C-alpha positions as CSV (number, residue, x, y, z in Angstrom):
1,M,-53.3,144.1,-12.4
2,E,-54.5,140.8,-10.8
3,K,-58.0,142.1,-10.7
4,E,-57.9,142.8,-14.5
5,L,-56.4,139.3,-15.1
6,I,-59.2,137.7,-13.3
7,Q,-61.8,139.8,-15.0
8,A,-60.3,138.9,-18.4
9,L,-60.3,135.2,-17.5
10,V,-63.9,135.3,-16.3
11,T,-64.9,137.1,-19.5
12,I,-63.3,134.4,-21.6
13,V,-64.7,131.5,-19.6
14,S,-68.2,133.1,-19.7
15,F,-67.9,133.5,-23.5
16,F,-67.3,129.8,-23.9
17,N,-69.9,128.6,-21.3
18,R,-73.0,130.4,-22.7
19,T,-75.8,128.1,-23.7
20,D,-77.2,130.6,-26.2
21,R,-73.8,130.8,-27.9
22,D,-73.7,127.0,-28.0
23,K,-77.1,126.9,-29.7
24,A,-75.9,129.4,-32.3
25,F,-72.7,127.5,-32.8
26,I,-74.6,124.2,-33.3
27,K,-76.9,125.9,-35.8
28,D,-73.9,127.5,-37.7
29,A,-72.2,124.1,-37.8
30,G,-75.3,122.5,-39.2
31,V,-75.2,119.5,-36.8
32,D,-77.9,117.6,-35.0
33,L,-76.9,118.0,-31.4
34,E,-78.9,119.3,-28.4
35,A,-77.4,122.4,-26.8
36,T,-77.6,120.6,-23.4
37,S,-75.3,117.9,-24.7
38,F,-72.9,120.2,-26.5
39,Q,-70.4,120.9,-23.7
40,L,-70.5,117.3,-22.6
41,F,-69.8,116.1,-26.1
42,V,-67.0,118.5,-26.6
43,T,-65.4,117.6,-23.3
44,I,-65.6,113.9,-24.0
45,G,-63.9,114.5,-27.4
46,R,-61.1,116.4,-25.6
47,M,-60.6,114.0,-22.7
48,Q,-61.4,110.5,-24.1
49,P,-61.4,108.0,-22.8
50,T,-63.0,109.6,-19.7
51,N,-65.6,108.7,-17.1
52,V,-68.8,110.1,-15.6
53,S,-67.2,111.3,-12.4
54,D,-64.5,113.3,-14.1
55,L,-67.0,114.8,-16.5
56,A,-69.4,115.8,-13.7
57,N,-66.5,117.5,-11.9
58,I,-65.3,119.4,-14.9
59,L,-68.7,120.5,-16.0
60,G,-70.0,121.3,-12.6
61,K,-73.0,119.0,-13.0
62,S,-74.4,116.1,-10.9
63,H,-73.2,112.5,-11.7
64,S,-76.8,111.5,-12.5
65,S,-77.3,114.5,-14.9
66,V,-74.1,113.7,-16.8
67,S,-75.0,110.0,-16.9
68,R,-78.4,110.8,-18.4
69,Q,-76.8,113.0,-21.1
70,I,-74.3,110.3,-21.9
71,D,-77.1,107.8,-22.3
72,K,-78.7,110.2,-24.9
73,L,-75.4,110.6,-26.7
74,E,-75.1,106.8,-26.7
75,E,-78.6,106.4,-28.2
76,K,-77.5,108.8,-31.0
77,K,-74.5,106.5,-31.5
78,L,-72.1,109.4,-30.8
79,V,-70.4,107.8,-27.8
80,V,-69.8,104.3,-26.6
81,T,-69.4,103.3,-22.9
82,K,-67.6,100.4,-21.4
83,A,-67.6,99.3,-17.8
84,A,-64.2,99.3,-16.1
85,T,-62.7,95.9,-15.5
86,T,-61.9,96.8,-11.9
87,D,-65.2,98.4,-11.0
88,A,-68.4,97.8,-13.0
89,R,-69.9,101.0,-11.6
90,I,-67.3,103.1,-13.5
91,R,-68.2,103.7,-17.2
92,F,-65.4,104.8,-19.6
93,I,-66.7,106.9,-22.4
94,R,-65.3,107.6,-25.8
95,L,-66.5,108.9,-29.2
96,T,-67.7,106.5,-31.8
97,K,-66.7,106.9,-35.5
98,S,-69.9,109.0,-36.0
99,G,-68.9,111.0,-32.9
100,E,-65.4,111.6,-34.3
101,E,-66.9,112.8,-37.6
102,L,-69.2,115.2,-35.7
103,K,-66.2,116.4,-33.7
104,K,-64.3,117.2,-36.9
105,I,-67.3,119.3,-38.1
106,L,-67.4,121.2,-34.8
107,D,-63.6,121.7,-34.8
108,A,-63.7,123.1,-38.3
109,E,-66.6,125.5,-37.3
110,R,-64.6,126.6,-34.2
111,I,-61.5,127.3,-36.3
112,N,-63.7,129.3,-38.7
113,N,-65.1,131.3,-35.8
114,I,-61.7,132.0,-34.3
115,N,-60.4,133.1,-37.7
116,K,-63.3,135.5,-38.0
117,A,-62.9,136.8,-34.5
118,L,-59.1,137.4,-34.9
119,A,-59.2,138.5,-38.5
120,E,-57.8,142.0,-37.6
121,W,-55.0,140.5,-35.4
122,S,-51.5,140.3,-36.8
123,K,-49.7,137.0,-37.1
124,E,-47.3,138.2,-34.3
125,D,-50.3,139.0,-32.0
126,K,-51.8,135.6,-32.6
127,N,-48.4,133.9,-31.9
128,S,-48.0,135.9,-28.7
129,L,-51.5,134.9,-27.6
130,L,-50.8,131.3,-28.3
131,V,-47.5,131.4,-26.3
132,N,-49.2,133.0,-23.4
133,L,-52.2,130.7,-23.4
134,R,-49.9,127.7,-23.5
135,H,-47.9,129.1,-20.6
136,L,-51.1,129.8,-18.6
137,A,-52.4,126.3,-19.3
138,E,-49.2,124.7,-18.2
139,T,-49.0,126.9,-15.1
140,L,-52.6,126.2,-14.1
141,S,-52.2,122.5,-14.7
142,T,-49.1,122.4,-12.5
143,F,-50.8,124.5,-9.8
144,D,-53.9,122.2,-9.9
145,K,-51.7,119.1,-9.4
146,E,-49.7,120.7,-6.6
147,N,-52.7,122.1,-4.7
148,L,-55.2,119.2,-4.7
149,Y,-56.1,118.3,-1.1
């Protein structure tokens, strides 16, 4: 059973990490955002305020790559950065008003997509999935905190 659980999780993560799917999602949402910046933008919106190091760790990218992408998002006025008061090398990042508006559009498109994907599911099945996903998220969050070295 453990093997099947891992396979299911890998399938789900792979679904959400595909650049070609991001491109299609951006097109369907009708927004002006590069696919290379999409996951970064979404992660900033979910974690804000955040910093370059945390984003690089979560996305599995180099600090410099994430920093360059943040600069591009800042040029588009989708994010704003501010140096930490304790260490000027640390930049805190959050969405601007325009970024928040773009996030709302993307969130609505994501809800539309999940509704289409789960159209044949019963309300009970959806509720069961939600309960189990929340349980998994809580378990993994606790595991992560307890097992950091």
